[in-house]
N, C-alpha and C positions, 0 to 999 in steps of 0.2 A: 298782934297779940302773941303771947308765948306759943300757943298752939300753931299759929301760922309760921312762926320762926322755926319751930321744931320740925315742921313738914319740909322746910327748905334745906335743913342741915344735910341730910343724905345726898340731895341733889348737888348742893354746893361742894360737898366733899368729893363726889364722883367727878365733878368738873375741874377740880383743883389739881389737875395733872396734865402735863403737856401732851402725852400720847393720846389721852382720851379726848382732848380738844381737837387733835388732828383727826381722830376717828370721826367725831361729830362733823367736822368740816367736810370730810370725804363723803359721809352718809348724806349730809345736806345737799351736796352737789349732785347726788344721784336722784334726788327728787322723791316723790311719794311711793314710787315703785320699789325703792330700796336697792341695796347692793349686797352682793354675796361677800362673805367673810374673806374668801380667797382674793377677791379684787381689792378689798381694803388692805390686806396683807401685802399685796403687790405694790400698791400705791405708796404705802407707808414704809415698805421694806421692814416689816415687823415680823418677828418669828411667830409661828402659829400659836404656841403655848402662851406667849405674852399677850397676843391679840385676844385670844380666847378669854383670858382673865379680865381684860379691860372691857370686852363686849358683855361679859357676864355682869360686871359691876354697873355698867351703863343701863343694861336691861333691867337689873334688879331695882334700880332707883326710878325706873319708869321713863327714862330719857330716850331709850331706844326700844323699838318693837322688833322682835325676832319672829319671823314666820317662815315655815317650811315651803319650799318651792322645788319639788322633785328631789334631787340629791343634795340640794343646797339649802342653806338658811339665809334668807334675805333680811337685812337690817334696814330699818327706816326710822326717821325721827318721830318721836311722839310729841308733836307740837304743843298739845295741851300742857304737858309737864313743863316745857320750856316757857310757855306763856304764863303759867302760874308763877314761876320763878321771876320772870321779867316783871310781872305785875307787883310782886312783893318788893323787888328792888326799886321799881319806879315809885312805889309808895314811900320807901325810905328816902329816896333822893328828891322827891317832889314835895309839894306843899301839903300833901295828904295822900292817903291811900286811894287808888283808883276805885271808882264805884263798881260794885259787883256787876259783872256782865259787860263792862266797858271793854271795847276792843283796843288793844295796844297795837302799835304799828309793827315793828320788826325787831327781833332779837338776833343779833349777829354774834356768832361764836367762832373764833379763829384760834390758831395756835398762838397768837400774840395777845389774846384776851377776849373779852366779851363786852358788848355794848348794846344798848337798847335805843332805838329811835322812837321817841314818843312825842307826839305833837310837834314834830320838826326839830326837837332838841336831842342831842346825844347824852345819854346817861351811861357813864363808864363803870364797869365792874372789873377791877384788876384781879387777875387770877395768877397766882404764883405756883410754879410746879417744879 
């Protein structure tokens, strides 16, 4: 529906940038405990001001969760936001929308694009950045 599509637009816009996909890849690799912004900056060799802008956008759209941990802010994936996007895309690519509450397998997001593994099949989402 139009409302479902409108909900996904900010998330897709946030993901349609190579640095942000690299950030998600780094954060996903850290697992549910999250990773500090300084570690992300070190891994990506990204200036702090640039990284801060991208982290803010990913957090604003609900893709990342930022939580304080002492002197640091840890960033972790908000998997429900990604699962919602994956479900929407799977519905577009499949024979119909997934039933509400249906568990999708895995959404993979890398610097080269994103894809969803659903029922053993790959559904590809091309991201240009």
